[in-house]
N, C-alpha and C positions, 0 to 999 in steps of 0.2 A: 414445516412449509415445503412445498415440492420444488425440487431442483429444476434448473433450465432444461427445457426439452431438446431433443437431437435437432441438430442442423440439418435441413434439408434443401436449401437453395444454393449459397455460393459455390461450396467446394464441388457439388454435384454438376453444376452447370457447365464448367470448363471441361470435365471429362466426357460429358454427353457431346459437347461440340466437337471433340477430338475424335470421338468414336464415329460421329457423322461424316466428318471430313474423310477419315480412314475408310470408312465403307463406300464413300463416294468415289476416292481415288483406286480402291482395290479393283474394279473392273477395269480401269485405265491401265494399271500396272500388269494385270493378267494379259490384256490384249497387246500391250507393248512386248511382254516376253514371248507371247505366242508369235507375234509379227517377227521378232527376231529369229526365233526358232525356225519359223517357215521360211525367212530369207536365207538362214544358213544352211538349210537342207537343199534350197535351190540354188546355192552357191552365188548368191548376189549380195552386193554391198559389203563384200570383204574389207576391213580397213587396212589389211595388211597389203591389199592389191590395189591400192589407191595411192597416187602421189600426195604426200602431207600438205595439207593447206599451209602449215607453217614452213614448207620449202627448206626442210633441212634442220631446222631448230628443234623440232619435236623428238626427244629422245625414245618416245613410246613407238613412234613410227618404224615401219620396216623399210630399210632401204636396199636391202639384199634379199631376193626371193629364190626359194628353190625352184628348179624347173622340173615339172612335174614328169616331163617325158625322158628326163636324163637324170637319173639318181646322182646325187653328189655335184651337179651343176647349179649355179645361181645365175642370177640375172639382176642388174641394178634397177632401182626405181628412184632416180634421181633427177630426171629431166620432165620438161612438160611438154615434150615433142619437139623442141628445137634442135636437139641432139639426139643421136641414137643411143639406146642404152647399152651397157656392156654384158655380154654373156661370158661368164667365167666356166670353163669346163671342169669335170670333176677332177681332184687331185691326182697326179701321177707321181713317178719317181723323181721328176725334176726339181730343182730348187725355185721355189715359188717366191718372187719378189713382187709387191705390191708399190706401186707408186700413188701417193697421195698428196692433194694440194689444189690449187685454183686452176685458173684458165692456163697458165703457163704449164702446168703438170699434164692438162689434157691435151696441149699441144707437144709434149715431148714425143719423139719417134720411138716409141717402145719396142717396135719390131727391130728397128736399127740397134738399140740397146741390147736386147736379146741376142742379136746375131754376133756382136762384139764380145759380150760374155762367153758365148760359145765358142767362139774363134780364139779367145784368151784361155779357154780351158776346156778342151776338146775332150768329148764323151762324158763331160759332167752334166749337161742338161739343164738348161735354164727356162722358166717360164715367167715373162714379165708382164703383169696386169696393170693397166692404167685406169686408176680410179679418180683420176682429177676432174673437176666439175667448174665451169666457170664461174666466178663470184664467191666460191668457198674460201672462208678464212678458217683460222684454227678453231672456232668454236664448232662449226659444222664438220669439219674434217675429223675433230675428236669424236663426235658421235658416229660418224660413219666407221671410223677406225675400230671403235669398241664392236661394232657389229661385224666386221670384217675379220678381226681376229678370231671370233668363234666361228663364223660360217665358212669362211675361207682358208683358215689354217696355213697362213703364209709362214715361210721362213725367214723373210726379211721384209721391213716396211722402210720405205723411204719417203721422206718428209721434205717438201720443198715450200716453205711458208714465209710470209711477212709482207707479201704485196697487197693482200686483201682485208686486213684487220679493220681498217676505216670504211671501207667500200662495204664489207658485210655488216658492220655495225650500222651504217647508214640505211641498208636494206631492212634490216631488223628493226629499225625505227620506223621506217615506212610501214612495216607490216603493223606494228603497234598503232600506227595512226589509222590504218586501214579497218582496222577493229574497234577504234575510237579509245579504248583502253586496255591496259594490258591484262586485267582481269577477265575481259570477253575473250581476248586470246587464248586464255588458259581454258576458259569454259568450252570454246570451240575445239580445241584439242582433245578434251573430253568427250565431247558430242561425236567428233569422227571417228571415235572407236564404236559407234553403234552402227550396224548394217542399215538401219531404217535412215539415219541421217545420210549416209553415203548414198543410198537409191534415190532419195528425194533431191541431193544435191547433184547428182549426175543427170538427172532428168532436167533440173532447172538449167543447167550447163549446157545441155542439147538443145534447150529451146531458145536459148539466148546466150551468146558469148558474152554479154555484159551483165549477166545475171550475178547478183552477189550470192553467197560470200566468194569472192574471187581476190587473190593476192595482187599486189601491183607487179609489173613485169620486172624482170632482174636483167636488164642489159650487161654486158660484160664489164664496161669500165664507166659506167654512169657516176658522175660526181653529185652526190646528193647534198641538198642544202642542209640536211640534217647532220652532216659532219663538216660543211665548210666554215661553219662558225664556232667551233669546239673552242673552250679555253684551254690553257696549257694544262690545267689541273685535270680536266677531263680527258686531255690526251693521255696523261700519266697513268689513268684508270684503264684506258684501252690497252696500253703496255704491259701493266700488271697482269691483264686477263689474258694476254697473249702468253706471257712467262708461264702462267699457271696451267694453260692449255697444252702447252709443249712439254711441261714437266708430267701431266697427267697420261698424255700419250706415251711418253717413254716409259713410265712406271707400268701402264697397261701392257705395252709390248714386252717388257722384261717378265712381267708376271706370267705372260704365255710363253715365255722361253724364246721370244722372235727377237731376231737382231733387228738393230735400227741404224739407218744412215740418216743423218740431217745434213743439209746444205744450207748456206747464206744464200740470198737471192741477189741476182744482178741488177743494179740500180743504174738508169739512165741519169746520170748527173746534170746533164742540162735541161732536164724537165723542171720547169719553174715551180715553186711551192704553191700549194693550193690553199692551206688555212689562212684566214685572213683576220682572226681575232687578234686584238693588240695583246702586247705583254701584259700579265695580270696587276704588275705593280704600276702601270701607267694610267693616269687620269684622261679624260676625254681631250683635253686640250694638248697634252703631250703627245698622244697618239696622232692628233690630227697634224701637229707639226711634224712628226716622224714620217707621216705618210707623204706630206708636201715635199719634204726632202727627197724621198725616193722618186715621186713622179717627176720633180725638177730634174733629178740626175738622169732619169732614162730620157727626158726631153733633150738633155745635152749629148746624149750618144747619138752618133749619126744614124740616119734612117736606115740605111743599108746594112747597119749592124744589129737592128732591133726588130725590123718589121715581123711580125707574128711571134716574136720570142721574148722581147723585153719592153711590151707595148705600155706606154704611160698610162692608159686608161684601164690597165688592169685584166682581170680574168676574162671579161667578155670580149676583149680585142685579141687575146692570146690565141695561138693555133695550137690546140691540143691533139696531136694525132692520135689515132686508134688504128688498131689493125685493120679495119674495113676501108680506111682511108688508102691503104696501100693495096687494097683488093683481095686481101689474103683471106677474110672470112666472107667475102661476097659470093652468091650463087653463080654459076657461070652464065646463065641467061643475063642477069643483071649486068655483069661485067661486059657482056657482048655489046649491050645496050650504051653503056657507059663508053666504050671505046668508040663506037659509032657516033656518039654525040660529041665527042671532042676532038675527033680527026687525029692527025699525026702527033705522036707525043715527042718534045723535044729531048735530047739527051741531058741526063741528070748531069749537075755540076759535081767536080771532084770534092770529096771531103778529104779526111786524113788517111794515109796509109798505115795500115796496123801491123803490129809486131807478131812473129811467130807464136802459135801456129796459125793466127789468123790473117797472114798477110797474102793470102790468095783470093781477096775479095774483089770487087764488091760483093756483099751478101745478101742485098735485097733482092726482091723478086722482079718479074718483068715490069719495066716501067709504063707501058701501055695500060696497066691495071690501075695506076696511081690517080687519084683524085687532085685537082689543082693545089689545094691546101698543102701537099707533101712537096709539090714543085717550090713553092712560096717559101715554105720554112727551110728546105734544103738550100735554096739560094741565099737566104739570110746566113746560115751556118756555114756555107762554103766561103763566103766573105770573110766570116769571123775566123775561120780555119786559116785562111790565106795570110790574114794580117799585115796587109799592105796599107799603111796608113799615110795620109797626107799630113804635113804639118799642123794644119787646121783640125783635122781629125784627132791628131794626138793631143793638142791643146784641150779640145773638147772632152775628150775621155780623162784628162787629168782633173777638169773641173767638175766631172760627175763623180770622180773618186772623192773627191773633196767633199761634195753634198752627201754621199753615202757615208762617209765617216763622221759627219754630223750626226745623220740618222742613227747610226750605230753607238754613238756616244750615249744616246737616250736609252737604247735596249738593243740587244741582239735580235733584230727583227728578220725573218726568214728571205722575204722579199729583198730587203737591202743587203743581205749577204749574198745572195744569188746574184743580184745585180753587179756588186762589187767583185765577185768572183768573174764574172763576164768582163769586166772592164780590166781586171789584172790579167786575165789570160789574153785579151785583144792587144795590150800593151806590151806584151812578151817578155815583161821584165822578171817574172817569177812564177812559171808554171806550177812548181810545186805548192806555192800558196794558193794559187788559184783553185788547184784541186782539194785542199783542205778547206777554202771557203765554200767551194761546191757542196762538198759533204756536209760542212756544219749547216748549212742552209737547209739541206735535206732533213737532216736530224732535228732541226728546230721547226719544221713544218707543223703546224697545229694539227692539220688533217691530211697526213700524207696518203696517196693514193698509189704508192709503191714502196718497196722496200729503202731502207736508208740505214745509216749508221746505227740507229736506236734499235729498228727491229732485227738487224744482223748482229749487233751486240748481244741481244737477247739470246739469239739463236746459239752464238758462240758459247755464252753463260751457261745456259742449259745444257749444252752436249758436254761441257767440262764437269758438269754436277754427275753425269752418269759415265763411270769409266769404260762401259761396255759399249757406249754409243760412238760411232765413227762420224766425223765431221769433214765434209769438203767445203772450204771457204770459196765459193765460186765467186763471190763479190771480188775478194783479193786476187783470185786468178785472173778475172777478167780485166781488171783494173791494170794488172801488170801486162797485158797484151795491148794497152791502149797508150797512145802517146801522151806523155805527161800524167800518166794514170787517171785520165778523164774518159770515162765511158759515155759514149754518145750515140748518135743515129746511124754510124756505121754499123752498129750492132743491134740497135733497138728500134722497134717501130713506135713505140710510145715511152711511157716512164717505166714499164717494166716487161713488155713482151720482146723477146728476142725475135730477129727475123728467122724464120723457118730454118733456112741452110746453116744458121749459127747453132741451132740446137744440138745437131749432131756433135759438134765440138764439146758442148757441154755434157753430154752423154759419154763421150770419151773420158771425162774427168771422173765419172761415177764407176768405171769398170773396175779398177784395182780394189778400191775399198769394198765394192759389193763381192768381189771374189774373196776379200779378206773374211767378211762376215759369213760367206758361204762355207769357207773351210773350217770356221769356228763351230758351224752347226754340224758339220760332218755328214750332211745329206747327200744321197747319190740318186 
């Protein structure tokens, strides 16, 4: 009996279909390769010459580009036109110091620091390069540092981080939302390596400023809703990543034989907490009761001590100052219009006299450049610092303290702690306790938008893990220069930015440790 005949249908059909698909795609693949080759020969669509769509989060993007006309020179590719790029000259015999961090670092007077280094060590020669970029937290600084170590060959890297961890993550979350899903973001990063994609994208952008794909804007200190409602557990994840990023940067620098100077960040202890998520152990009813105690306590505080600072209605009513409110980051033409619109400016109220070497203030800029919000908040704080209370005001503040203690019996809530610190300070009975409470409130903020005891503690911890790393505890130094150890608006424009004239004093604190690291390197 004859056996079964050969199978000619089922198995052959998929192979035939696959061949048909491959034959159909082959011309498209060849065309794409020829188009990429043609664009390459024409010098168009170079992915390394275009700001990454992922705005610093893409490790495959280039953020330092060689300058063709100057061998050995580099230029940054980190901005979208709102800030000038930084051109770094070829290496010479000087000690090269790179400053890395966010907007605070960008505002550091690098020329002043370089001059002070050379004055302290005549004939040595120093070159200070400022790579600070507004909005950059440790994630993007780490990526930039990895490229800078190879391209720029520094002798020393300086890290001033801790203010932007939650702002940066909020921006990263908005990028994810912009691309709908994280996997789309990854695919866009891959596509952006193709010249064809970049040429088409540039054409679309030139046709319409609203053309997609385009990332959301990244203002300097925008408080994103992506971070305001973080839970305490989510906050700890951010802190853990901050710790690992700092460790990775120290390891990378040491692998290149580069000295590292780290600094804690100066915290404005008077800036109220941002995060509003309740403690994880609380139910909805307990959280509601606690929030009621805090609101009622703030209503007890006399209005002249709380306007814009301790508002009962919360975040929307608070005055959250920014550098532009002081006129510091406002273009000259806008400042001129602002001055003309508001007329003569009243003299600012006195705040607290600071301790040496900051006793020569006030340190803020020309008051004619301020917006009214600055005057409002400073008037409140001037009354707070004056601490002249009527008997009725003293009674009201003690009532507020009792309500806040009820709130804190439920859990350590940041807004309750901050308000209790304010009342303790106003009553003038224990300034040391007020300072502890202000710092505790900052450390327990669910979504801090500036450094606090938690981030600064991580900086201290990581620096101690690497014996060759030097640490300047700027947070501690500046607290010691303020009455009661409480840093406020005499030094700060907002939660994290020092007034421009104060930054020179901060640079003075870095001169000796940088000289020490330069001596270790033995470079001339």
